[in-house]
Backbone as ProteinMPNN parsed JSONL, in Angstrom:
{"seq_chain_A": "MGNKRTKILIIILIIILIGAGIYYFTSDNKDESAVTSNVAVITENGNTGPLSETETTKMNIPEEGKNILNLLNQIKGVILDTDFFQSSAFKNLIDFSVELTSQPLGRDNPFAPLK", "coords_chain_A": {"N_chain_A": [[-54.281, 6.268, 6.741], [-52.824, 4.791, 4.94], [-50.633, 6.813, 4.251], [-49.695, 7.38, 6.643], [-48.435, 5.195, 7.692], [-47.016, 4.353, 5.85], [-44.86, 6.248, 6.219], [-43.946, 5.447, 8.511], [-42.654, 3.499, 7.675], [-41.504, 3.603, 6.397], [-38.664, 5.771, 7.48], [-38.397, 3.279, 9.901], [-37.114, 1.997, 7.659], [-34.884, 2.679, 6.587], [-33.379, 3.899, 9.175], [-33.051, 1.293, 10.23], [-30.597, 1.57, 8.051], [-29.281, 3.203, 8.739], [-27.778, 1.893, 10.403], [-26.911, -0.48, 10.092], [-24.374, 0.71, 7.864], [-23.257, 1.584, 10.064], [-22.117, 0.076, 11.883], [-21.041, -1.875, 9.868], [-19.377, -0.005, 8.764], [-16.985, 0.403, 11.11], [-16.725, -2.06, 12.008], [-14.074, -4.491, 12.715], [-12.91, -5.448, 10.029], [-10.57, -7.289, 9.649], [-8.114, -9.334, 7.625], [-5.987, -10.93, 9.665], [-4.355, -13.388, 9.62], [-3.736, -13.602, 7.063], [-1.572, -11.877, 6.939], [-0.104, -12.971, 8.449], [1.059, -15.358, 7.481], [2.175, -14.492, 5.528], [3.937, -13.667, 5.966], [8.833, -13.597, 6.521], [11.109, -14.893, 8.106], [14.856, -14.5, 9.316], [15.495, -16.36, 12.257], [16.206, -16.035, 14.814], [17.066, -19.883, 15.338], [18.542, -19.657, 13.352], [15.82, -20.517, 11.012], [13.757, -19.495, 7.986], [11.336, -18.44, 6.406], [7.352, -18.886, 6.699], [6.218, -17.442, 9.019], [4.615, -17.93, 12.101], [1.631, -17.903, 13.69], [1.989, -17.865, 16.326], [4.324, -17.467, 17.051], [4.263, -15.079, 15.807], [3.088, -13.744, 18.276], [4.882, -14.513, 20.29], [7.638, -13.455, 19.603], [6.194, -10.207, 19.887], [5.868, -8.222, 17.907], [4.926, -6.351, 15.978], [1.556, -4.899, 14.766], [2.307, -2.77, 12.658], [4.213, -4.062, 12.342], [4.355, -5.866, 10.905], [3.274, -5.73, 9.27], [5.432, -4.517, 7.542], [6.831, -6.546, 7.038], [5.594, -8.448, 5.523], [5.303, -6.243, 3.207], [8.617, -6.446, 2.671], [9.267, -9.231, 2.338], [7.616, -9.725, -0.041], [8.778, -8.429, -1.448], [11.503, -9.554, -1.088], [10.502, -11.357, -3.046], [10.517, -11.156, -5.937], [11.859, -11.073, -8.708], [14.408, -10.495, -11.311], [14.072, -10.599, -14.913], [17.024, -9.913, -16.414], [18.355, -11.578, -19.379], [16.969, -9.467, -20.532], [18.026, -7.381, -21.789], [20.593, -7.935, -22.803], [19.187, -8.93, -25.771], [18.232, -7.865, -29.633], [16.749, -6.548, -29.82], [17.178, -4.367, -27.542], [18.967, -3.366, -27.341], [19.717, -2.43, -30.289], [18.565, 0.028, -29.476], [17.845, 3.4, -29.602], [20.03, 6.765, -29.422], [17.047, 9.591, -27.943], [17.711, 11.129, -27.047], [18.602, 15.151, -25.746], [20.229, 17.456, -25.556], [20.554, 19.713, -22.702], [21.658, 23.246, -22.394], [23.137, 25.649, -20.315], [20.971, 27.644, -18.29], [21.28, 32.143, -18.403], [21.069, 32.939, -14.738], [18.296, 34.463, -12.984], [17.146, 36.932, -11.174], [17.629, 37.348, -7.176], [15.492, 37.919, -6.199], [12.844, 37.404, -7.384], [9.876, 39.527, -7.195], [11.555, 41.352, -5.928], [11.877, 45.028, -5.985], [12.818, 46.893, -9.025], [15.838, 48.516, -9.526]], "CA_chain_A": [[-53.681, 5.88, 7.333], [-51.571, 4.119, 4.468], [-49.35, 7.803, 4.044], [-48.548, 7.414, 7.453], [-47.695, 3.922, 7.555], [-45.773, 4.266, 4.531], [-44.048, 7.181, 6.568], [-42.859, 5.22, 9.411], [-41.678, 1.883, 7.751], [-39.506, 4.24, 5.883], [-38.083, 5.624, 8.69], [-37.558, 2.488, 9.734], [-36.032, 0.828, 6.172], [-33.389, 4.535, 7.139], [-32.888, 3.37, 10.86], [-31.855, 0.392, 9.807], [-29.593, 0.925, 7.192], [-27.928, 3.776, 9.289], [-27.33, 1.167, 12.01], [-26.165, -1.696, 9.547], [-23.327, 1.158, 8.107], [-22.082, 1.925, 11.525], [-21.701, -2.125, 12.25], [-19.648, -1.658, 8.563], [-17.345, 1.075, 8.474], [-16.755, 0.216, 12.541], [-16.383, -3.106, 12.58], [-12.933, -4.115, 12.334], [-12.399, -6.882, 9.972], [-8.879, -6.646, 8.828], [-7.641, -10.628, 8.218], [-4.788, -11.007, 10.256], [-3.531, -14.661, 8.723], [-3.659, -13.103, 5.624], [0.047, -11.011, 7.35], [1.199, -12.754, 8.798], [1.084, -16.183, 6.252], [3.442, -14.64, 3.913], [5.708, -13.034, 7.146], [8.581, -14.821, 6.568], [11.905, -13.628, 8.666], [16.118, -15.437, 9.73], [14.782, -16.011, 13.411], [17.024, -16.71, 15.883], [18.157, -19.947, 15.003], [18.398, -19.571, 11.107], [15.28, -20.994, 10.216], [13.234, -19.195, 7.785], [10.016, -19.099, 5.982], [6.898, -17.909, 7.192], [5.728, -17.565, 10.956], [3.293, -18.775, 12.587], [1.002, -16.874, 14.631], [2.468, -18.067, 17.757], [6.407, -17.146, 17.252], [4.6, -13.851, 16.37], [2.924, -13.017, 19.313], [6.261, -14.764, 20.929], [8.799, -12.448, 19.177], [6.053, -9.928, 20.643], [5.434, -8.417, 16.317], [3.796, -5.18, 15.57], [0.849, -5.021, 13.517], [2.535, -1.985, 12.17], [5.803, -4.204, 11.817], [4.029, -7.225, 10.195], [3.046, -5.577, 7.209], [6.463, -4.219, 6.638], [7.588, -7.659, 6.978], [5.366, -8.684, 4.422], [6.107, -6.59, 2.093], [9.728, -6.791, 3.018], [9.209, -10.39, 1.736], [7.445, -9.433, -1.459], [10.133, -7.439, -2.889], [12.421, -9.677, -1.071], [10.305, -12.495, -4.153], [11.251, -10.449, -6.822], [12.769, -11.672, -9.495], [13.893, -9.977, -12.061], [14.611, -11.034, -15.837], [17.729, -9.182, -17.558], [18.59, -11.221, -20.739], [16.483, -8.396, -22.349], [19.479, -6.272, -21.959], [21.707, -8.916, -24.376], [18.738, -9.127, -26.449], [19.553, -7.691, -29.801], [15.956, -5.712, -29.551], [17.257, -3.227, -26.701], [20.888, -3.043, -28.584], [19.174, -1.63, -31.374], [17.932, 1.048, -29.135], [18.369, 5.132, -30.246], [18.532, 7.324, -28.028], [16.661, 10.644, -28.884], [17.84, 12.847, -25.608], [18.554, 16.171, -26.252], [21.769, 18.238, -24.124], [20.784, 20.821, -22.225], [22.552, 24.274, -22.681], [23.149, 26.294, -19.715], [20.531, 28.935, -18.733], [21.293, 32.599, -17.134], [19.91, 32.53, -13.574], [17.305, 35.393, -12.816], [17.181, 37.593, -10.175], [17.217, 35.946, -6.653], [14.202, 38.183, -5.714], [11.796, 38.301, -8.545], [9.451, 39.869, -6.164], [12.412, 42.491, -4.983], [11.466, 46.363, -6.654], [13.301, 47.297, -9.435], [16.651, 49.843, -9.029]], "C_chain_A": [[-52.462, 5.012, 6.579], [-50.542, 5.235, 4.073], [-49.074, 7.783, 5.716], [-47.872, 6.229, 8.214], [-46.786, 3.402, 7.16], [-44.945, 5.06, 5.234], [-43.281, 6.267, 7.546], [-42.519, 3.819, 9.402], [-40.91, 2.509, 6.76], [-38.408, 4.601, 7.245], [-37.887, 4.058, 9.639], [-36.341, 1.523, 9.303], [-34.688, 2.316, 6.817], [-33.207, 3.913, 8.783], [-31.82, 2.254, 10.615], [-30.691, 0.222, 8.952], [-28.892, 1.781, 7.705], [-26.84, 2.545, 10.158], [-26.051, -0.13, 11.146], [-24.909, -0.494, 8.477], [-22.7, 1.309, 9.181], [-21.511, 1.235, 12.008], [-20.827, -2.246, 11.103], [-18.933, -1.353, 7.754], [-16.709, 0.769, 10.399], [-16.386, -0.812, 13.57], [-15.01, -3.096, 12.669], [-12.104, -5.762, 12.248], [-11.518, -7.46, 8.728], [-8.491, -8.691, 9.577], [-5.986, -10.289, 8.382], [-4.216, -12.374, 9.41], [-3.504, -14.006, 7.757], [-2.136, -12.363, 5.269], [0.241, -11.988, 6.926], [1.153, -14.506, 8.327], [2.2, -15.96, 5.484], [4.45, -13.918, 4.623], [6.884, -14.204, 7.191], [10.705, -13.808, 7.164], [13.128, -14.427, 8.996], [15.315, -15.631, 11.359], [15.792, -16.393, 14.331], [18.42, -18.251, 15.283], [18.631, -20.255, 13.618], [17.624, -19.934, 10.495], [14.894, -19.772, 9.476], [12.014, -19.535, 6.87], [8.932, -18.363, 6.853], [6.341, -18.658, 8.624], [5.16, -17.615, 10.88], [2.736, -17.575, 13.556], [1.451, -16.161, 16.188], [3.722, -17.011, 17.912], [6.32, -15.48, 16.397], [4.077, -13.373, 18.018], [4.212, -13.86, 20.663], [7.37, -13.65, 20.678], [7.808, -11.259, 20.076], [5.93, -8.422, 19.182], [4.349, -7.453, 15.928], [2.537, -5.616, 14.807], [1.858, -4.844, 12.519], [4.503, -2.843, 11.13], [6.282, -5.762, 10.813], [3.539, -6.698, 8.922], [4.38, -5.114, 6.905], [7.358, -5.656, 6.879], [6.914, -8.288, 5.944], [5.734, -7.677, 3.523], [7.846, -6.782, 1.806], [9.944, -8.082, 1.693], [8.995, -10.724, 0.25], [7.952, -8.889, -2.556], [10.966, -8.374, -2.641], [11.812, -10.893, -2.915], [10.515, -11.907, -5.506], [11.877, -10.912, -7.805], [12.654, -10.747, -10.772], [15.184, -10.648, -14.142], [15.021, -9.897, -16.494], [18.272, -10.02, -18.849], [17.982, -9.897, -22.009], [17.502, -7.7, -22.307], [20.084, -6.652, -23.122], [20.757, -8.589, -25.898], [19.319, -7.85, -27.457], [18.481, -5.766, -29.85], [16.3, -4.212, -28.72], [18.891, -3.036, -27.302], [20.668, -1.98, -29.56], [18.194, 0.452, -30.876], [17.801, 2.631, -29.56], [18.541, 6.445, -28.861], [18.941, 9.19, -29.156], [16.871, 11.948, -27.393], [18.512, 14.46, -26.31], [19.216, 17.013, -24.958], [20.672, 19.101, -24.213], [21.728, 21.853, -22.467], [22.364, 24.531, -21.359], [22.667, 27.415, -19.143], [20.91, 30.39, -17.8], [20.284, 32.379, -16.42], [19.259, 34.135, -13.601], [17.423, 36.328, -11.819], [17.274, 36.819, -8.843], [15.832, 36.527, -6.227], [13.31, 38.672, -6.507], [11.249, 39.687, -8.461], [10.407, 41.687, -6.023], [11.792, 43.902, -6.124], [12.328, 46.445, -7.239], [14.925, 48.338, -8.925], [16.986, 50.593, -9.78]], "O_chain_A": [[-51.455, 4.602, 7.157], [-49.519, 4.797, 3.547], [-47.996, 8.303, 6.001], [-47.014, 6.293, 9.095], [-46.003, 2.533, 7.543], [-43.812, 4.658, 4.968], [-42.052, 6.261, 7.473], [-42.224, 3.081, 10.342], [-39.846, 2.071, 6.32], [-37.604, 3.846, 7.791], [-36.732, 4.015, 10.063], [-35.429, 0.857, 9.792], [-33.708, 2.241, 7.558], [-32.16, 3.266, 8.765], [-30.594, 2.169, 10.69], [-29.943, -0.756, 8.932], [-27.698, 1.618, 7.453], [-25.631, 2.468, 10.374], [-24.912, -0.48, 11.454], [-24.106, -1.375, 8.168], [-21.48, 1.142, 9.203], [-20.452, 1.466, 12.593], [-19.743, -2.774, 11.351], [-18.273, -1.737, 6.788], [-15.596, 1.278, 10.532], [-16.052, -0.856, 14.754], [-14.463, -1.994, 12.717], [-11.487, -6.56, 12.953], [-11.667, -7.843, 7.568], [-8.498, -9.215, 10.691], [-5.148, -9.724, 7.679], [-3.547, -12.098, 8.415], [-2.303, -13.751, 7.852], [-1.595, -12.214, 4.173], [0.582, -12.315, 5.789], [1.282, -15.071, 9.413], [2.966, -16.755, 4.94], [5.542, -13.582, 4.165], [6.63, -15.341, 7.588], [11.242, -12.762, 6.801], [12.683, -15.572, 9.075], [14.403, -14.82, 11.519], [15.998, -17.606, 14.284], [19.616, -18.181, 15.003], [19.053, -21.308, 13.141], [17.912, -19.991, 9.3], [15.424, -18.76, 9.935], [11.709, -20.697, 6.603], [9.258, -17.445, 7.606], [6.156, -19.799, 9.047], [4.566, -17.462, 9.812], [3.342, -16.603, 14.006], [1.409, -15.097, 16.806], [3.921, -16.074, 18.685], [7.29, -14.745, 16.21], [4.783, -12.693, 18.763], [4.15, -13.569, 21.857], [7.889, -13.052, 21.621], [8.353, -11.065, 21.163], [5.913, -7.351, 19.79], [3.182, -7.713, 15.634], [2.546, -6.708, 14.238], [2.335, -5.699, 11.773], [5.288, -2.561, 10.224], [7.268, -6.349, 10.368], [3.467, -7.226, 7.813], [4.611, -5.334, 5.716], [8.588, -5.618, 6.86], [7.726, -8.851, 5.211], [6.65, -8.079, 2.806], [8.234, -7.252, 0.737], [10.497, -7.985, 0.598], [9.628, -11.478, -0.488], [7.8, -8.822, -3.775], [11.618, -8.604, -3.659], [12.66, -11.124, -3.777], [10.774, -12.845, -6.26], [12.947, -11.303, -7.339], [11.621, -10.307, -11.275], [16.368, -10.912, -14.349], [14.29, -9.056, -17.016], [18.76, -9.225, -19.652], [18.179, -9.546, -23.172], [17.79, -7.411, -23.468], [20.156, -6.02, -24.175], [21.29, -8.149, -26.917], [20.177, -7.045, -27.096], [18.884, -4.603, -29.885], [15.84, -3.135, -29.101], [19.542, -2.013, -27.513], [21.27, -0.909, -29.643], [17.659, 1.39, -31.467], [17.129, 2.34, -30.55], [17.821, 6.853, -27.949], [19.728, 9.693, -29.957], [16.392, 13.021, -27.025], [18.81, 14.537, -27.501], [18.818, 17.143, -23.8], [19.976, 19.329, -25.203], [22.82, 21.401, -22.809], [21.487, 23.83, -20.853], [23.423, 28.386, -19.19], [20.929, 30.207, -16.582], [19.169, 31.948, -16.713], [19.843, 34.961, -14.303], [18.653, 36.366, -11.778], [17.059, 35.615, -8.984], [14.982, 35.703, -5.891], [12.922, 39.838, -6.562], [11.625, 40.68, -9.084], [9.909, 42.813, -6.036], [11.227, 43.506, -7.143], [13.303, 46.163, -6.542], [14.881, 48.832, -7.798], [17.599, 51.597, -9.419]]}, "name": "protein", "num_of_chains": 1, "seq": "MGNKRTKILIIILIIILIGAGIYYFTSDNKDESAVTSNVAVITENGNTGPLSETETTKMNIPEEGKNILNLLNQIKGVILDTDFFQSSAFKNLIDFSVELTSQPLGRDNPFAPLK"}
């Protein structure tokens, strides 16, 4: 009797785990506020800065466009420090590159029979 009860509990537990897995992988839990809060474009009136949810709805920006604008905003925020190229450590680097000589080319079709 205990063996039958254990099998039923295991089957119920497996069904619950499968249901939880299906719910987890099929639910749409994307945080859209994170995408729109970092998006910045120049609007028609010249304003720049993050777009609000109503502005993105008014402008009919699709989700893919929001992602592209977010990436563009992140790229524009990159600041390169070029002072390194003026340092003595960079100027004292030695170029160890080897010049390659040209080699004769092989046959046009290496699988063609020899003449």
